[in-house]
DSSP file (Angstrom, degrees, kcal/mol; ACC not computed):
  #  RESIDUE AA STRUCTURE BP1 BP2  ACC     N-H-->O    O-->H-N    N-H-->O    O-->H-N    TCO  KAPPA ALPHA  PHI   PSI    X-CA   Y-CA   Z-CA
    1    1 A M     >        0   0    0      0, 0.0     4,-1.9     0, 0.0     5,-0.2   0.000 360.0 360.0 360.0 -43.2  -81.1  -14.8  -58.3
    2    2 A Q  H  >  +     0   0    0      1,-0.2     4,-2.3     2,-0.2     5,-0.2   0.870 360.0  54.4 -65.4 -36.5  -79.6  -17.3  -55.9
    3    3 A L  H  > S+     0   0    0      1,-0.2     4,-2.4     2,-0.2    -1,-0.2   0.901 107.3  50.5 -63.5 -41.3  -78.8  -14.6  -53.3
    4    4 A E  H  > S+     0   0    0      2,-0.2     4,-2.4     1,-0.2    -1,-0.2   0.898 110.3  49.8 -63.5 -40.5  -82.5  -13.5  -53.3
    5    5 A E  H  X S+     0   0    0     -4,-1.9     4,-2.7     2,-0.2    -2,-0.2   0.903 110.9  49.4 -64.8 -41.7  -83.6  -17.1  -52.8
    6    6 A E  H  X S+     0   0    0     -4,-2.3     4,-2.5     2,-0.2    -2,-0.2   0.908 111.9  48.4 -64.2 -41.5  -81.2  -17.6  -49.9
    7    7 A Q  H  X S+     0   0    0     -4,-2.4     4,-2.6     2,-0.2    -2,-0.2   0.904 111.6  49.9 -64.4 -40.5  -82.4  -14.3  -48.3
    8    8 A K  H  X S+     0   0    0     -4,-2.4     4,-2.5     2,-0.2    -2,-0.2   0.925 112.0  47.4 -64.7 -44.3  -86.0  -15.4  -48.8
    9    9 A L  H  X S+     0   0    0     -4,-2.7     4,-2.6     2,-0.2    -2,-0.2   0.907 112.4  49.8 -63.2 -41.6  -85.3  -18.8  -47.2
   10   10 A H  H  X S+     0   0    0     -4,-2.5     4,-2.6     2,-0.2    -2,-0.2   0.919 111.5  48.8 -63.0 -42.9  -83.5  -17.2  -44.3
   11   11 A L  H  X S+     0   0    0     -4,-2.6     4,-2.6     2,-0.2    -2,-0.2   0.910 111.8  48.7 -63.4 -43.2  -86.4  -14.8  -43.8
   12   12 A E  H  X S+     0   0    0     -4,-2.5     4,-2.2     2,-0.2    -2,-0.2   0.904 111.9  49.6 -63.5 -41.2  -88.9  -17.6  -43.8
   13   13 A H  H  X S+     0   0    0     -4,-2.6     4,-2.2     2,-0.2    -2,-0.2   0.920 111.9  48.2 -62.7 -44.1  -86.8  -19.6  -41.4
   14   14 A T  H  X S+     0   0    0     -4,-2.6     4,-2.5     1,-0.2    -2,-0.2   0.908 111.0  50.2 -64.6 -42.5  -86.6  -16.6  -39.1
   15   15 A L  H  X S+     0   0    0     -4,-2.6     4,-2.3     2,-0.2    -1,-0.2   0.892 109.6  51.2 -63.5 -39.6  -90.3  -15.9  -39.2
   16   16 A A  H  X S+     0   0    0     -4,-2.2     4,-2.1     2,-0.2    -1,-0.2   0.913 110.6  49.1 -63.4 -41.9  -91.1  -19.5  -38.4
   17   17 A W  H  X S+     0   0    0     -4,-2.2     4,-2.6     1,-0.2    -2,-0.2   0.921 110.4  50.6 -62.9 -43.7  -88.7  -19.3  -35.4
   18   18 A L  H  X S+     0   0    0     -4,-2.5     4,-2.7     1,-0.2    -2,-0.2   0.894 108.7  52.0 -61.9 -39.6  -90.4  -16.1  -34.2
   19   19 A R  H  X S+     0   0    0     -4,-2.3     4,-2.4     2,-0.2    -1,-0.2   0.914 110.6  48.0 -62.9 -42.4  -93.8  -17.7  -34.5
   20   20 A R  H  X S+     0   0    0     -4,-2.1     4,-2.4     2,-0.2    -2,-0.2   0.927 112.7  48.4 -63.5 -44.4  -92.7  -20.7  -32.4
   21   21 A E  H  X S+     0   0    0     -4,-2.6     4,-2.5     2,-0.2    -2,-0.2   0.916 111.8  49.4 -62.3 -43.4  -91.2  -18.4  -29.8
   22   22 A L  H  X S+     0   0    0     -4,-2.7     4,-2.4     1,-0.2    -1,-0.2   0.909 110.5  50.6 -62.7 -42.3  -94.4  -16.3  -29.7
   23   23 A S  H  X S+     0   0    0     -4,-2.4     4,-1.9     2,-0.2    -1,-0.2   0.913 111.2  48.5 -61.5 -43.1  -96.5  -19.4  -29.3
   24   24 A E  H  X S+     0   0    0     -4,-2.4     4,-2.3     1,-0.2    -2,-0.2   0.898 111.0  50.4 -64.2 -41.0  -94.3  -20.6  -26.4
   25   25 A M  H  X S+     0   0    0     -4,-2.5     4,-2.5     2,-0.2    -2,-0.2   0.882 108.1  52.8 -65.9 -37.8  -94.4  -17.2  -24.7
   26   26 A Q  H  X S+     0   0    0     -4,-2.4     4,-2.1     2,-0.2    -1,-0.2   0.900 109.1  49.8 -63.7 -40.0  -98.2  -17.1  -25.0
   27   27 A L  H  X S+     0   0    0     -4,-1.9     4,-2.2     2,-0.2    -2,-0.2   0.921 111.2  48.6 -63.6 -44.1  -98.4  -20.5  -23.4
   28   28 A Q  H  X S+     0   0    0     -4,-2.3     4,-2.6     1,-0.2    -2,-0.2   0.892 108.9  53.7 -63.5 -39.4  -96.1  -19.3  -20.6
   29   29 A D  H  X S+     0   0    0     -4,-2.5     4,-2.4     1,-0.2    -1,-0.2   0.917 108.7  49.3 -59.8 -43.1  -98.3  -16.2  -20.1
   30   30 A Q  H  X S+     0   0    0     -4,-2.1     4,-2.3     2,-0.2    -2,-0.2   0.907 111.1  49.3 -63.4 -42.3 -101.4  -18.4  -19.7
   31   31 A Q  H  X S+     0   0    0     -4,-2.2     4,-2.2     1,-0.2    -2,-0.2   0.905 111.7  48.9 -63.8 -41.3  -99.6  -20.6  -17.2
   32   32 A L  H  X S+     0   0    0     -4,-2.6     4,-2.7     2,-0.2    -2,-0.2   0.897 110.0  51.5 -65.6 -39.8  -98.5  -17.5  -15.2
   33   33 A L  H  X S+     0   0    0     -4,-2.4     4,-2.4     2,-0.2    -2,-0.2   0.921 109.9  49.3 -62.4 -44.0 -102.0  -16.1  -15.3
   34   34 A E  H  X S+     0   0    0     -4,-2.3     4,-2.1     2,-0.2    -2,-0.2   0.914 112.4  47.9 -61.5 -42.9 -103.4  -19.4  -14.0
   35   35 A K  H  X S+     0   0    0     -4,-2.2     4,-2.6     2,-0.2    -2,-0.2   0.908 110.5  51.9 -64.7 -41.9 -100.8  -19.4  -11.2
   36   36 A L  H  X S+     0   0    0     -4,-2.7     4,-2.5     1,-0.2    -2,-0.2   0.908 109.4  49.5 -60.9 -42.8 -101.6  -15.8  -10.3
   37   37 A L  H  X S+     0   0    0     -4,-2.4     4,-2.3     2,-0.2    -1,-0.2   0.891 110.7  50.5 -64.7 -39.1 -105.3  -16.5  -10.1
   38   38 A Q  H  X S+     0   0    0     -4,-2.1     4,-2.5     2,-0.2    -2,-0.2   0.927 111.6  47.9 -62.9 -44.6 -104.6  -19.5   -7.8
   39   39 A L  H  X S+     0   0    0     -4,-2.6     4,-2.5     2,-0.2    -2,-0.2   0.900 110.6  51.6 -63.4 -40.8 -102.4  -17.3   -5.6
   40   40 A H  H  X S+     0   0    0     -4,-2.5     4,-2.3     2,-0.2    -1,-0.2   0.924 110.5  48.4 -61.8 -44.9 -105.0  -14.6   -5.4
   41   41 A T  H  X S+     0   0    0     -4,-2.3     4,-2.3     1,-0.2    -2,-0.2   0.918 111.6  49.9 -61.9 -44.1 -107.7  -17.1   -4.4
   42   42 A S  H  X S+     0   0    0     -4,-2.5     4,-2.4     1,-0.2    -2,-0.2   0.901 110.1  50.6 -62.1 -41.4 -105.4  -18.6   -1.7
   43   43 A M  H  X S+     0   0    0     -4,-2.5     4,-2.3     2,-0.2    -1,-0.2   0.909 109.7  50.1 -64.0 -41.7 -104.7  -15.1   -0.4
   44   44 A Q  H  X S+     0   0    0     -4,-2.3     4,-2.2     2,-0.2    -2,-0.2   0.916 110.8  49.7 -62.7 -42.6 -108.4  -14.3   -0.2
   45   45 A E  H  X S+     0   0    0     -4,-2.3     4,-2.5     1,-0.2    -2,-0.2   0.905 110.8  49.6 -63.0 -41.6 -109.1  -17.5    1.7
   46   46 A L  H  X S+     0   0    0     -4,-2.4     4,-2.8     2,-0.2    -1,-0.2   0.881 108.9  52.5 -65.3 -38.1 -106.3  -16.8    4.1
   47   47 A K  H  X S+     0   0    0     -4,-2.3     4,-2.5     2,-0.2    -2,-0.2   0.919 111.0  47.0 -62.9 -43.3 -107.6  -13.3    4.7
   48   48 A V  H  X S+     0   0    0     -4,-2.2     4,-2.2     2,-0.2    -2,-0.2   0.932 114.2  47.2 -63.7 -45.7 -111.1  -14.7    5.5
   49   49 A E  H  X S+     0   0    0     -4,-2.5     4,-2.3     2,-0.2    -2,-0.2   0.910 112.5  49.4 -62.7 -42.6 -109.6  -17.3    7.8
   50   50 A C  H  X S+     0   0    0     -4,-2.8     4,-2.5     1,-0.2    -1,-0.2   0.920 110.8  49.8 -63.2 -44.5 -107.4  -14.8    9.6
   51   51 A A  H  X S+     0   0    0     -4,-2.5     4,-2.2     1,-0.2    -1,-0.2   0.890 109.9  52.4 -62.0 -39.1 -110.3  -12.4   10.1
   52   52 A Y  H  X S+     0   0    0     -4,-2.2     4,-1.7     2,-0.2    -2,-0.2   0.948 112.0  44.0 -61.4 -49.4 -112.4  -15.3   11.5
   53   53 A W  H  X S+     0   0    0     -4,-2.3     4,-0.8     1,-0.2    -2,-0.2   0.874 113.1  51.4 -67.4 -36.7 -109.8  -16.2   14.0
   54   54 A E  H  < S+     0   0    0     -4,-2.5     3,-0.4     1,-0.2    -1,-0.2   0.896 114.2  43.5 -66.0 -38.9 -109.1  -12.6   15.0
   55   55 A S  H  < S+     0   0    0     -4,-2.2    -2,-0.2    -5,-0.2    -1,-0.2   0.741 107.9  59.7 -79.1 -22.0 -112.8  -12.0   15.6
   56   56 A S  H  < S+     0   0    0     -4,-1.7    -1,-0.2     1,-0.2    -2,-0.2   0.672 106.8  46.4 -81.3 -15.6 -113.4  -15.3   17.4
   57   57 A D    ><  +     0   0    0     -4,-0.8     3,-1.5    -3,-0.4    -1,-0.2  -0.761  60.4 174.0-128.1  86.1 -110.9  -14.5   20.2
   58   58 A P  T 3  S+     0   0    0      0, 0.0     4,-0.1     0, 0.0    -1,-0.1   0.699  76.8  65.1 -67.7 -17.4 -111.3  -11.0   21.5
   59   59 A S  T 3  S+     0   0    0      2,-0.1     2,-0.1     3,-0.0     3,-0.0   0.613  78.8 108.8 -78.9 -10.2 -108.8  -11.5   24.3
   60   60 A R  S <  S-     0   0    0     -3,-1.5     2,-0.4    -6,-0.2     3,-0.1  -0.376  83.1-105.0 -67.7 142.4 -106.0  -11.9   21.8
   61   61 A E     >  -     0   0    0      1,-0.2     4,-2.0    -2,-0.1     5,-0.2  -0.557  24.5-153.6 -71.9 123.1 -103.5   -9.1   21.5
   62   62 A T  H  > S+     0   0    0     -2,-0.4     4,-2.6     1,-0.2     5,-0.2   0.886  91.0  54.3 -65.1 -39.8 -104.3   -7.1   18.4
   63   63 A I  H  > S+     0   0    0      1,-0.2     4,-2.3     2,-0.2    -1,-0.2   0.932 110.4  45.1 -63.7 -46.2 -100.8   -5.8   18.0
   64   64 A R  H  > S+     0   0    0      1,-0.2     4,-2.2     2,-0.2    -1,-0.2   0.915 114.0  50.0 -63.7 -41.9  -99.2   -9.3   18.0
   65   65 A A  H  X S+     0   0    0     -4,-2.0     4,-1.5     1,-0.2    -2,-0.2   0.903 111.2  49.0 -64.4 -40.4 -101.9  -10.6   15.6
   66   66 A R  H  < S+     0   0    0     -4,-2.6     4,-0.2     1,-0.2    -1,-0.2   0.905 109.9  51.4 -65.8 -40.5 -101.3   -7.7   13.2
   67   67 A A  H >< S+     0   0    0     -4,-2.3     3,-1.0     1,-0.2    -2,-0.2   0.901 112.1  46.6 -64.3 -39.3  -97.6   -8.2   13.3
   68   68 A R  H 3< S+     0   0    0     -4,-2.2    -1,-0.2     1,-0.2    -2,-0.2   0.767 106.7  58.2 -74.4 -24.1  -97.9  -11.9   12.5
   69   69 A S  T 3< S+     0   0    0     -4,-1.5    -1,-0.2    -5,-0.2    -2,-0.2   0.376  77.9 120.9 -89.7   7.8 -100.4  -11.4    9.7
   70   70 A S  S X> S-     0   0    0     -3,-1.0     3,-1.2    -4,-0.2     4,-0.8  -0.342  77.6-113.5 -66.9 154.5  -98.1   -9.1    7.7
   71   71 A S  T 34 S+     0   0    0      1,-0.3     3,-0.4     2,-0.2    -1,-0.1   0.765 113.4  62.5 -62.7 -25.7  -97.3  -10.3    4.2
   72   72 A E  T 34 S+     0   0    0      1,-0.2    -1,-0.3     5,-0.0     6,-0.2   0.813 107.2  43.0 -69.5 -28.4  -93.7  -10.9    5.2
   73   73 A D  T <4 S+     0   0    0     -3,-1.2     2,-0.3    -6,-0.2    -1,-0.2   0.530  96.1  90.7 -97.0  -6.9  -94.6  -13.6    7.8
   74   74 A M  S  < S-     0   0    0     -4,-0.8    -5,-0.0    -3,-0.4     2,-0.0  -0.660  85.4  -7.5 -92.6 145.5  -97.2  -15.5    5.9
   75   75 A G  S    S-     0   0    0     -2,-0.3     3,-0.1     2,-0.0    -3,-0.0  -0.271 109.4  -8.4  77.4-158.9  -96.6  -18.5    3.7
   76   76 A A  S    S-     0   0    0      1,-0.1    -2,-0.1    -2,-0.0     2,-0.0  -0.373  81.1 -95.7 -74.5 151.0  -93.2  -19.9    2.7
   77   77 A P        -     0   0    0      0, 0.0    -1,-0.1     0, 0.0    -4,-0.1  -0.314  42.9-103.3 -65.0 150.5  -90.0  -18.0    3.5
   78   78 A V        -     0   0    0     -6,-0.2     2,-0.0     1,-0.1    -3,-0.0  -0.600  39.5-112.3 -75.3 129.9  -88.6  -15.8    0.8
   79   79 A P        -     0   0    0      0, 0.0    -1,-0.1     0, 0.0     3,-0.1  -0.364  22.9-157.8 -63.9 142.0  -85.6  -17.4   -0.9
   80   80 A T        +     0   0    0      1,-0.1     2,-0.3    -3,-0.0    -2,-0.0   0.615  65.1  11.8 -98.5 -14.0  -82.4  -15.5   -0.2
   81   81 A G  S    S+     0   0    0      2,-0.1    -1,-0.1     0, 0.0     2,-0.0  -0.961  93.8  34.6-154.8 171.0  -80.2  -16.6   -3.1
   82   82 A G  S    S-     0   0    0     -2,-0.3     2,-0.2    -3,-0.1     0, 0.0  -0.244  94.7 -33.8  77.0-167.3  -80.2  -18.3   -6.5
   83   83 A S  S    S-     0   0    0      1,-0.1    -2,-0.1    -2,-0.0     3,-0.1  -0.484  70.6 -93.0 -88.1 160.0  -82.9  -18.2   -9.0
   84   84 A A        -     0   0    0     -2,-0.2    -1,-0.1     1,-0.1     2,-0.1  -0.393  51.1 -95.9 -68.2 147.4  -86.6  -18.0   -8.3
   85   85 A P        -     0   0    0      0, 0.0     2,-0.1     0, 0.0    -1,-0.1  -0.398  42.4-127.2 -65.9 141.0  -88.4  -21.4   -8.1
   86   86 A S        -     0   0    0      1,-0.1     3,-0.1    -2,-0.1     2,-0.1  -0.456  27.2 -93.2 -86.9 161.9  -90.0  -22.3  -11.4
   87   87 A L    >   -     0   0    0      1,-0.1     3,-2.2    -2,-0.1     2,-0.2  -0.367  55.7 -83.8 -69.8 153.5  -93.6  -23.2  -11.7
   88   88 A K  T 3  S+     0   0    0      1,-0.3    -1,-0.1    -3,-0.1     3,-0.1  -0.389 115.3   3.1 -60.7 124.6  -94.4  -26.9  -11.6
   89   89 A G  T 3  S+     0   0    0      1,-0.3     2,-0.3    -2,-0.2    -1,-0.3   0.467  98.9 135.3  79.9   1.1  -93.9  -28.4  -15.1
   90   90 A E    <   -     0   0    0     -3,-2.2     2,-0.3   -59,-0.0    -1,-0.3  -0.636  46.2-144.5 -86.6 138.7  -92.6  -25.1  -16.5
   91   91 A T        -     0   0    0     -2,-0.3     2,-0.1    -3,-0.1    -4,-0.1  -0.767  25.8-110.1 -96.6 148.5  -89.6  -25.0  -18.7
   92   92 A S        -     0   0    0     -2,-0.3     2,-0.2     1,-0.1    -1,-0.0  -0.454  33.4-105.8 -78.2 150.6  -87.3  -22.0  -18.4
   93   93 A R        -     0   0    0     -2,-0.1     2,-0.4     2,-0.0    -1,-0.1  -0.469  33.8-153.1 -71.9 143.4  -87.0  -19.5  -21.2
   94   94 A R        -     0   0    0     -2,-0.2     2,-1.1     2,-0.1    -1,-0.0  -0.881  15.7-131.6-116.2 152.7  -84.0  -19.7  -23.3
   95   95 A N        +     0   0    0     -2,-0.4     2,-0.4     2,-0.0    -2,-0.0  -0.728  47.9 155.1-102.6  82.7  -82.4  -16.9  -25.2
   96   96 A S        -     0   0    0     -2,-1.1    -2,-0.1     2,-0.0     0, 0.0  -0.898  26.5-164.3-116.2 140.8  -81.8  -18.6  -28.6
   97   97 A I              0   0    0     -2,-0.4    -2,-0.0     1,-0.0   -83,-0.0  -0.965 360.0 360.0-121.1 137.5  -81.6  -17.0  -31.9
   98   98 A P              0   0    0      0, 0.0    -1,-0.0     0, 0.0   -84,-0.0   0.528 360.0 360.0 -63.0 360.0  -81.9  -19.0  -35.1
């Protein structure tokens, strides 16, 4: 009888831990979605601005403008080492098992 009770308590503890982890992951998913939407909006705004400037100066060299507007040259430089920067206020995921 005692073994069954211990197994039941262990199972309940494990399920509670899984529920907490799932809840945390759902929150992180929501934060990532919000960040993705912000980035998408920013990219759209930059595309509109770039198109405006390209069309407003017809004497500008198209090849140079196209080379500079490539995705590799826009925004912040890509980090070359270490871990990716985390979102503001985001805690990193841990691999913990109860």
